[in-house]
Z-matrix of the N, CA and C atoms (Angstrom, degrees):
N
C 1 1.442
C 2 1.541 1 108.45
N 3 1.305 2 115.54 1 147.68
C 4 1.436 3 120.50 2 -178.49
C 5 1.519 4 110.79 3 -127.92
N 6 1.342 5 116.12 4 -178.60
C 7 1.470 6 121.95 5 177.04
C 8 1.512 7 113.29 6 56.07
N 9 1.314 8 118.31 7 37.67
C 10 1.469 9 121.05 8 177.67
C 11 1.494 10 114.71 9 77.52
N 12 1.340 11 118.84 10 6.36
C 13 1.437 12 120.47 11 179.61
C 14 1.517 13 109.95 12 -75.08
N 15 1.298 14 115.24 13 147.11
C 16 1.467 15 122.60 14 177.09
C 17 1.513 16 108.99 15 -148.35
N 18 1.266 17 115.79 16 168.12
C 19 1.447 18 119.35 17 176.43
C 20 1.515 19 109.36 18 -62.94
N 21 1.356 20 115.62 19 149.13
C 22 1.444 21 122.24 20 -178.65
C 23 1.513 22 104.84 21 -99.61
N 24 1.326 23 117.53 22 115.38
C 25 1.485 24 120.30 23 -174.38
C 26 1.514 25 112.31 24 -85.20
N 27 1.341 26 117.47 25 -22.31
C 28 1.488 27 118.38 26 -177.76
C 29 1.504 28 109.95 27 -153.04
N 30 1.332 29 114.86 28 137.75
C 31 1.458 30 123.16 29 172.91
C 32 1.531 31 105.99 30 -127.41
N 33 1.336 32 115.57 31 117.78
C 34 1.446 33 120.89 32 -177.92
C 35 1.498 34 112.55 33 -122.06
N 36 1.339 35 116.74 34 167.60
C 37 1.443 36 120.53 35 179.08
C 38 1.534 37 108.77 36 -147.83
N 39 1.330 38 112.46 37 168.44
C 40 1.470 39 119.53 38 -177.26
C 41 1.563 40 103.65 39 -153.95
N 42 1.320 41 116.80 40 132.09
C 43 1.453 42 119.49 41 176.23
C 44 1.525 43 108.60 42 -120.13
N 45 1.319 44 114.78 43 126.91
C 46 1.450 45 123.71 44 177.55
C 47 1.508 46 109.91 45 -113.92
N 48 1.343 47 117.71 46 132.09
C 49 1.429 48 121.81 47 176.58
C 50 1.529 49 107.45 48 -88.59
N 51 1.310 50 118.01 49 106.80
C 52 1.441 51 120.80 50 -174.13
C 53 1.509 52 113.21 51 -75.90
N 54 1.299 53 119.40 52 -14.48
C 55 1.462 54 123.05 53 175.85
C 56 1.547 55 109.38 54 -74.27
N 57 1.310 56 114.84 55 -47.53
C 58 1.461 57 119.42 56 -177.79
C 59 1.528 58 112.76 57 -88.23
N 60 1.340 59 115.55 58 -19.06
C 61 1.450 60 119.21 59 -176.14
C 62 1.526 61 112.71 60 74.70
N 63 1.325 62 116.56 61 25.27
C 64 1.470 63 121.15 62 -176.86
C 65 1.524 64 111.13 63 -129.74
N 66 1.316 65 116.36 64 162.28
C 67 1.484 66 119.70 65 173.72
C 68 1.534 67 108.58 66 -62.80
N 69 1.334 68 115.43 67 149.01
C 70 1.465 69 120.97 68 178.12
C 71 1.549 70 107.86 69 -100.56
N 72 1.301 71 115.48 70 100.12
C 73 1.458 72 122.92 71 -178.55
C 74 1.537 73 111.71 72 -86.48
N 75 1.309 74 116.34 73 147.92
C 76 1.454 75 120.08 74 171.94
C 77 1.507 76 115.01 75 85.26
N 78 1.326 77 119.27 76 17.72
C 79 1.465 78 121.70 77 179.26
C 80 1.505 79 109.48 78 -94.61
N 81 1.357 80 117.39 79 117.84
C 82 1.473 81 119.40 80 174.48
C 83 1.529 82 110.66 81 -69.49
N 84 1.327 83 114.89 82 140.31
C 85 1.478 84 120.78 83 179.64
C 86 1.509 85 107.70 84 -134.09
N 87 1.325 86 115.01 85 130.32
C 88 1.489 87 121.71 86 175.83
C 89 1.497 88 108.32 87 -111.89
N 90 1.325 89 116.61 88 141.39
C 91 1.458 90 123.60 89 176.30
C 92 1.501 91 108.50 90 -115.63
N 93 1.327 92 116.83 91 122.67
C 94 1.463 93 123.05 92 -177.66
C 95 1.511 94 110.83 93 -120.09
N 96 1.310 95 115.79 94 138.99
C 97 1.460 96 122.05 95 172.59
C 98 1.538 97 106.44 96 -83.87
N 99 1.346 98 114.70 97 126.88
C 100 1.480 99 120.91 98 -177.51
C 101 1.531 100 108.24 99 -102.50
N 102 1.332 101 115.94 100 132.28
C 103 1.441 102 121.00 101 -178.36
C 104 1.521 103 110.88 102 -135.63
N 105 1.321 104 117.55 103 146.82
C 106 1.471 105 121.22 104 176.15
C 107 1.529 106 111.26 105 -79.69
N 108 1.313 107 118.06 106 -17.65
C 109 1.465 108 121.13 107 -172.61
C 110 1.516 109 115.26 108 -110.66
N 111 1.335 110 117.32 109 -10.28
C 112 1.467 111 118.02 110 177.77
C 113 1.529 112 108.02 111 -146.05
N 114 1.322 113 118.24 112 164.73
C 115 1.477 114 119.98 113 179.49
C 116 1.504 115 111.51 114 -59.98
N 117 1.343 116 116.98 115 151.63
C 118 1.456 117 120.86 116 173.06
C 119 1.524 118 110.37 117 -54.28
N 120 1.313 119 115.32 118 147.84
C 121 1.457 120 120.06 119 -175.97
C 122 1.515 121 110.30 120 -129.21
N 123 1.329 122 116.63 121 127.23
C 124 1.455 123 121.71 122 176.03
C 125 1.520 124 107.91 123 -67.18
N 126 1.350 125 117.24 124 124.40
C 127 1.459 126 120.47 125 -179.92
C 128 1.525 127 111.42 126 -118.94
N 129 1.360 128 117.37 127 -6.84
C 130 1.424 129 117.84 128 179.16
C 131 1.530 130 110.35 129 -178.05
N 132 1.310 131 116.21 130 161.29
C 133 1.465 132 121.62 131 175.62
C 134 1.485 133 110.79 132 -161.82
N 135 1.316 134 115.26 133 174.48
C 136 1.435 135 121.84 134 178.62
C 137 1.519 136 110.34 135 179.52
N 138 1.319 137 115.25 136 179.64
C 139 1.447 138 121.51 137 177.61
C 140 1.528 139 107.47 138 -128.21
N 141 1.338 140 116.78 139 135.94
C 142 1.443 141 119.24 140 -177.82
C 143 1.550 142 110.23 141 -63.82
N 144 1.350 143 115.95 142 137.41
C 145 1.404 144 122.69 143 -178.24
C 146 1.553 145 111.59 144 -82.63
N 147 1.292 146 117.60 145 -171.63
C 148 1.498 147 121.11 146 -177.29
C 149 1.500 148 112.75 147 -61.04
N 150 1.341 149 118.67 148 -21.23
C 151 1.447 150 123.45 149 177.35
C 152 1.541 151 110.07 150 -95.79
N 153 1.326 152 118.50 151 9.29
C 154 1.471 153 123.09 152 179.44
C 155 1.518 154 113.56 153 74.45
N 156 1.338 155 118.15 154 14.56
C 157 1.449 156 121.61 155 -173.33
C 158 1.537 157 113.32 156 -111.14
N 159 1.312 158 112.88 157 154.05
C 160 1.455 159 121.19 158 166.28
C 161 1.538 160 103.33 159 -127.01
N 162 1.326 161 115.66 160 113.91
C 163 1.454 162 119.56 161 -174.47
C 164 1.552 163 114.31 162 -66.70
N 165 1.310 164 116.76 163 -32.20
C 166 1.452 165 120.88 164 176.72
C 167 1.522 166 109.75 165 -156.63
N 168 1.318 167 115.35 166 125.13
C 169 1.457 168 120.09 167 179.76
C 170 1.521 169 111.64 168 -85.68
N 171 1.323 170 118.21 169 -11.01
C 172 1.444 171 121.89 170 179.64
C 173 1.513 172 111.66 171 -122.86
N 174 1.297 173 117.35 172 152.32
C 175 1.469 174 121.78 173 176.85
C 176 1.510 175 110.44 174 -85.43
N 177 1.341 176 115.00 175 -39.02
C 178 1.453 177 121.72 176 -177.91
C 179 1.542 178 111.04 177 -114.55
N 180 1.297 179 115.21 178 164.45
C 181 1.471 180 121.09 179 174.80
C 182 1.503 181 110.30 180 -63.74
N 183 1.356 182 116.74 181 147.77
C 184 1.451 183 120.71 182 179.59
C 185 1.527 184 110.20 183 -124.61
N 186 1.301 185 117.11 184 160.36
C 187 1.477 186 121.27 185 178.22
C 188 1.507 187 111.06 186 -80.79
N 189 1.336 188 115.87 187 156.13
C 190 1.456 189 118.39 188 172.77
C 191 1.523 190 111.25 189 -57.16
N 192 1.330 191 116.85 190 150.44
C 193 1.443 192 119.76 191 -179.90
C 194 1.519 193 111.40 192 165.92
N 195 1.309 194 115.96 193 -168.56
C 196 1.455 195 122.13 194 178.81
C 197 1.503 196 109.73 195 -95.20
N 198 1.331 197 116.59 196 132.08
C 199 1.446 198 123.39 197 -175.77
C 200 1.522 199 110.62 198 -131.56
N 201 1.337 200 114.09 199 147.52
C 202 1.465 201 121.41 200 177.54
C 203 1.533 202 108.75 201 -120.13
N 204 1.332 203 115.25 202 122.24
C 205 1.448 204 122.31 203 174.77
C 206 1.536 205 106.67 204 -97.20
N 207 1.316 206 118.45 205 128.67
C 208 1.471 207 123.19 206 178.13
C 209 1.525 208 107.65 207 -118.67
N 210 1.314 209 117.27 208 109.70
C 211 1.457 210 123.75 209 178.42
C 212 1.513 211 107.11 210 -96.08
N 213 1.321 212 117.19 211 115.89
C 214 1.459 213 122.70 212 -179.29
C 215 1.524 214 108.38 213 -88.54
N 216 1.344 215 114.33 214 91.71
C 217 1.483 216 121.20 215 -169.12
C 218 1.527 217 114.24 216 -97.25
N 219 1.342 218 117.53 217 -2.72
C 220 1.485 219 119.84 218 -173.30
C 221 1.509 220 112.74 219 -56.22
N 222 1.321 221 118.20 220 -54.28
C 223 1.479 222 120.55 221 -177.65
C 224 1.505 223 111.79 222 -64.44
N 225 1.332 224 117.20 223 -39.26
C 226 1.487 225 119.59 224 178.73
C 227 1.514 226 110.64 225 -60.43
N 228 1.354 227 117.80 226 -52.36
C 229 1.444 228 118.76 227 -178.24
C 230 1.530 229 113.69 228 -65.03
N 231 1.326 230 116.43 229 -35.05
C 232 1.472 231 119.31 230 177.74
C 233 1.543 232 111.25 231 -64.67
N 234 1.322 233 115.77 232 -42.68
C 235 1.453 234 119.93 233 -179.79
C 236 1.519 235 112.84 234 -72.92
N 237 1.336 236 116.18 235 -44.66
C 238 1.481 237 120.46 236 -174.61
C 239 1.512 238 114.32 237 -79.62
N 240 1.356 239 117.53 238 -30.18
C 241 1.450 240 120.13 239 -171.98
C 242 1.534 241 113.64 240 -130.83
N 243 1.340 242 117.27 241 -5.91
C 244 1.448 243 120.47 242 177.66
C 245 1.521 244 114.33 243 71.15
N 246 1.313 245 116.38 244 17.32
C 247 1.455 246 121.09 245 177.67
C 248 1.504 247 110.59 246 -150.53
N 249 1.353 248 115.67 247 152.67
C 250 1.471 249 120.07 248 175.91
C 251 1.528 250 108.71 249 -134.37
N 252 1.307 251 116.07 250 114.21
C 253 1.464 252 120.43 251 174.95
C 254 1.548 253 108.50 252 -109.20
N 255 1.326 254 116.21 253 -40.61
C 256 1.477 255 122.18 254 175.98
C 257 1.553 256 107.19 255 -110.86
N 258 1.350 257 117.44 256 95.21
C 259 1.456 258 119.52 257 179.08
C 260 1.536 259 112.79 258 -71.31
N 261 1.303 260 114.58 259 -23.00
C 262 1.464 261 121.95 260 175.19
C 263 1.517 262 108.12 261 -141.99
N 264 1.304 263 115.18 262 142.93
C 265 1.475 264 121.62 263 171.49
C 266 1.540 265 105.27 264 -114.09
N 267 1.314 266 114.67 265 122.59
C 268 1.480 267 120.01 266 -178.96
C 269 1.504 268 108.45 267 -113.12
N 270 1.323 269 116.03 268 127.11
C 271 1.471 270 122.19 269 179.23
C 272 1.543 271 107.74 270 -122.33
N 273 1.304 272 115.92 271 121.70
C 274 1.482 273 120.92 272 178.36
C 275 1.532 274 108.06 273 -105.12
N 276 1.318 275 114.72 274 132.39
C 277 1.473 276 119.41 275 -177.49
C 278 1.525 277 108.71 276 -134.35
N 279 1.318 278 115.47 277 160.10
C 280 1.464 279 122.09 278 166.72
C 281 1.524 280 106.37 279 -115.97
N 282 1.327 281 116.14 280 109.50
C 283 1.459 282 120.71 281 179.90
C 284 1.549 283 106.80 282 -93.16
N 285 1.315 284 115.30 283 109.61
C 286 1.463 285 119.54 284 -168.31
C 287 1.518 286 115.25 285 -84.85
N 288 1.302 287 118.28 286 -3.76
C 289 1.466 288 120.77 287 177.87
C 290 1.524 289 114.45 288 84.59
N 291 1.331 290 116.75 289 8.60
C 292 1.456 291 120.01 290 177.06
C 293 1.533 292 110.53 291 -72.03
N 294 1.334 293 116.59 292 -19.46
C 295 1.459 294 121.94 293 178.37
C 296 1.528 295 109.50 294 -121.02
N 297 1.291 296 116.72 295 159.03
C 298 1.467 297 119.25 296 175.28
C 299 1.553 298 109.11 297 -92.94
N 300 1.332 299 117.62 298 -16.07
C 301 1.478 300 121.61 299 -179.51
C 302 1.517 301 107.58 300 -134.48
N 303 1.315 302 115.58 301 128.34
C 304 1.459 303 123.25 302 174.23
C 305 1.529 304 108.45 303 -114.93
N 306 1.332 305 116.43 304 132.05
C 307 1.432 306 122.46 305 177.63
C 308 1.523 307 109.00 306 -120.18
N 309 1.335 308 118.83 307 120.44
C 310 1.434 309 122.51 308 -174.74
C 311 1.528 310 107.70 309 -117.44
N 312 1.334 311 119.69 310 93.33
C 313 1.445 312 121.73 311 177.48
C 314 1.546 313 111.45 312 -80.47
N 315 1.329 314 114.40 313 155.75
C 316 1.472 315 122.35 314 174.45
C 317 1.501 316 108.52 315 -130.00
N 318 1.324 317 115.02 316 128.08
C 319 1.461 318 122.59 317 171.79
C 320 1.509 319 106.64 318 -101.21
N 321 1.310 320 117.93 319 120.21
C 322 1.461 321 120.54 320 -170.19
C 323 1.523 322 110.06 321 -132.83
N 324 1.347 323 112.90 322 148.19
C 325 1.452 324 122.26 323 170.23
C 326 1.527 325 105.03 324 -141.50
N 327 1.343 326 118.34 325 172.37
C 328 1.460 327 118.01 326 -177.68
C 329 1.536 328 113.65 327 -57.43
N 330 1.325 329 119.80 328 -28.96
C 331 1.451 330 121.00 329 -175.13
C 332 1.531 331 115.88 330 -120.02
N 333 1.296 332 116.77 331 10.12
C 334 1.474 333 119.60 332 177.22
C 335 1.526 334 111.15 333 -159.96
N 336 1.324 335 114.59 334 161.14
C 337 1.463 336 119.47 335 170.92
C 338 1.542 337 109.58 336 -156.55
N 339 1.285 338 115.09 337 158.79
C 340 1.436 339 122.24 338 174.16
C 341 1.535 340 108.73 339 -145.95
N 342 1.285 341 114.60 340 160.92
C 343 1.464 342 119.69 341 179.87
C 344 1.522 343 109.02 342 -146.92
N 345 1.315 344 114.77 343 164.90
C 346 1.479 345 119.56 344 -176.27
C 347 1.534 346 107.93 345 -160.45
N 348 1.324 347 116.70 346 168.63
C 349 1.446 348 121.67 347 173.86
C 350 1.498 349 107.81 348 -86.31
N 351 1.319 350 116.56 349 113.18
C 352 1.444 351 121.51 350 179.63
C 353 1.533 352 112.01 351 -90.96
N 354 1.305 353 113.82 352 -173.62
C 355 1.475 354 117.84 353 179.94
C 356 1.529 355 110.90 354 -120.20
């Protein structure tokens, strides 16, 4: 690897329910490696804990590249708010390897969501 790229030792996430002002527990999240030359490949997954967090979506370090996070929010929104507009939230990123840990939080409500690169 060149240009300061290194293996990524940890990819984490956090989901906050902005309507209730609380962590969103129990949301399944899948992490897929995205490639132009082969089908997407599941490389990790988890379920948000009571604090809305998944400390690491992968067991082993991964190479820099393009990744897709799929947050399966349908059951959470149905249970917490009685409605489902976004049954899944999909976030595509390019993790360039400049960091050894990437944290991708999601702020979600029944009718909107946003995401950012956390620390």
